[in-house]
N, C-alpha and C positions, 0 to 999 in steps of 0.2 A: 068633838075631838078630845080624846083622853090626854091628860098631861103626862109627858114622859118622866120616868125616873132618871135623874142625872147621876151617873156613877163617876167616881174619881180614882185615878191611879197616878203613878209616877213613872215617867218614861224619860230616859236620858237626862235625869235630874230635873225634869220639868213636870209640874203638876198638870195633868191632862184630864179633862172631863169628857165624858162620852155617854152615848145612849146605846142600849142594846135591847133587842126584843126578838122573840121567836126562836125557832129551831129549824134546821134543814140546811139547804145550800147557803153558804155565807155570801152576803151582799154588803159591800162597803159603800157608804154614802159620804161623799166629800163635798162640803159646802163651799160657797163662793167667798170672795174677799168682802170683809165687813159684815159677814153673816155669822151663823153658828149652826151647830148640829140641830138645834130646835127648828130651824127653817127646813130641815130635811125630814122632820118627824112625820108630816102628813104622808110622805111616801113610805116611811118605815112601818107605820102602824097598819097600813093597807097591804103592804107586801108580806108582812109576817104571817098572817093567817093562810097565805097561799103556799107555805112550805119553805120559808126562808129564815135564816138567822141574819138579822139586819143589824149592822153596826154603824154608828155615826159619831166620830170623834169631833170635838171642838179643836180645830187646828191651833197651834201655839199663837197666842196673841188675840184670839177670838173666843167668844162665849166666856166661859169661866176658866179656860186654860191659861197657864202662865205664858207671858210673852217670851220670845226667843232671847237668849242672852246677848246676841249681837245681830247685825244685819244679815238675815238669812236669804238664801237663794231658793229657787224652786227645788233644787237638788237637796237642800237641807230639809225642806218640808217633806220631800219624797222619802228621805231616810227616816224621818220621824214616823211617817205613816207605816212604813215597813216594820219599824220597831213596835208600833201599836199592834199590827197583825201578829207579830211574833209573840207579843205578850198575851194575846188572846188565843194563842195556839192554832192559828190559821195559816196554812201554807199557801192556799190559793183561794181567791174569792172573785166574784163578779164585782166590777167597779162601776160606780155611777158618780161622775164628777160634774158638778155645776160650776161654770165660770172659772174661778181660780182653782177649784177642785179638779177641773179638766186639765189645767196645766200640770198639776201634780201627776194625774193619771197618765198623761202623755209621756212624762219622763220615766215613770215606773214601767209603762208598757214597752218602752224602748230598751231600758236598761235592765229590767227584771221581768222579762216576758213570762216566766213561769209562775209568777205570783197572780196573774190575771187570767180568769177564765174567759169571760166576755166583758167588753168595755162599752159603756154608754156615756157619751159626752153630751151634756145639755147646755146649750148656749155657752159653749166653752171658750175660754180665752186661750191664747197661745200663738195666734197669728198676729204679726205686727200690723198696726193700722196704716192705712195709706196717708202719707203726709204730702201736702202740696209743696211746690217749690218755694212759695212764699213762706210757708210755715217752717220749712227746713232752714231757710235763710235767717228768719227771725230767731230761731233757736240758736243757730250758730253765732249770731251777733251777740245775743244775750250771754251765752257762755263765755265768749271772749271778753266781753266787758266785765262780767262778774269776776272771772279769774284774774283779769288784769288789775282790777281794783284791789283784790285781796293780796296779790303779789306786791303791789305798791304800798302796802301797809294801811290801806283804807278799808279795813274790814267792816266798819260801821256802814259805810256807803255801799259796800258789796252786799251786806245783809239786807239793807233797805231795798236795793235793786232786786234781790232774790224775792223778798216779800211782795214787792209790786208785781213781779212777773208771775209768781204763783197765784196771787189773787186775780190777775187778769187772764191768765192762760192755763192755769193748773186744773186738772180734772177734780171732780168732787171726791173721788177716792183718795187722790193725793192730798187734798186739803184736809180731809178727815182722818188721815192715817196716823197722826200724832206720833207716838214713840215708834211706830212701825214705818215711818216715812222712808227711811233708808232701805228697809226691806222691800217696800213697795217699788222703789226705783229699780232695785236689782231684779225683782220679779218681772216687771212689765217690759224691761229692756231686753229680755232674752227671747229671741225668735225660736219657737219650738217646732217649726215645720220639719227641720232635720230629724227630730225625734219622732214626729208623726210618721215619717217615712219608714221608720224602723219598728213600728208597732205591729206585733204579730197577731194579737187577739182579734177575733171577729168584733167589729165595732159598729155601733149604731149611734148616729147623730140625731138628736132631737132639738128642734130649733123653732123659736117664734120669729115669724117674718117681719114683725114690727119692733124687733130688738134694735135699739140705737146704741147699745153699749158694745155688743159683739154682733155686728150686722150679719145678715144672711150670707153675704159674699164670703165671709170667713168660714162658714159651714161648708160651702161649696169647695173652698180651697182645701179644707181638711179632708173632705170626701175624695177629692182627686189625689191627695197625698198619701193617706193611710191605705195600705195594700188591700185590706178586706173591709170596706166601709159602705154603709148605706145611710141615706138621709131621709128623715121624716119631718115635714114642716107643719107647724101649727099655725094656721092662717089667723092673723089678727092678734097673735100672742106676742108678748114682749120678752124681756130678759129672763123673767121667772116663768117661763112657759109651762114648766112642770106643775106649778101651782095653779095656773090659769086653766090648765087642761089635766087636772089631777087624775080623774077616773080613767081617761084615755091613756095617760102616761103609765099608770099601774098596769093596765091591760096589755100595753105594748111591751113593757119590761118583762112581765110574766111570760108572755108568748116567746119573746126573744131568748130569755134565759132557759126555757124548757125545750127549745128547739135543739136537735142534734147539730153539732158543729160540722 
């Protein structure tokens, strides 16, 4: 695999790094949480020779791009992606969103339908996970205790409780979010199914059935919700199904993009 050339630009006062290769139909690749554009490069370098201009930005706070100046929502990231396309002089592109990149794609697909030709969601986030009654009760008790301690002037004890709870029940992404922790909380707490219902672009869902981060039932829920959607399942593949089934993914994308709508 060839090493990509990393380009740098400034968007909305944020240093943004990105990869670009090829010419032809524009295809935008959006990476997942905790990843970077380089993890999308295997797709980019194989799509480019097939007649595509492939673009892959490092989202703010990831790769070599500067972090957002405050806690961002999915909508802030969507605005940044649109600014990136504007900067590249691209009005309309096919979108490929993996995981967190899928969240952003759903918002743009609903709010800015004209910017997306066709949409591919790979093991996409955006559907709220199922929580057990016990888990919901535990979270409610924790928040009540934490906020009560803070209100009573016992911030140190409140912080220690928070640290214990995060260590015991927090996800790996939350624990590793660092300066992006507040952004992570804003992002994961938004249910994007109402946006999925408003997506107009023809949509293809690619999913690994062994994914334990965004399980297959989430793909089926998105397939039922997005007006024009189909699902292809990679048997035995996990959350990074596109890397595990790289050649098959490229073949599917090329066929999908070149089909008449």
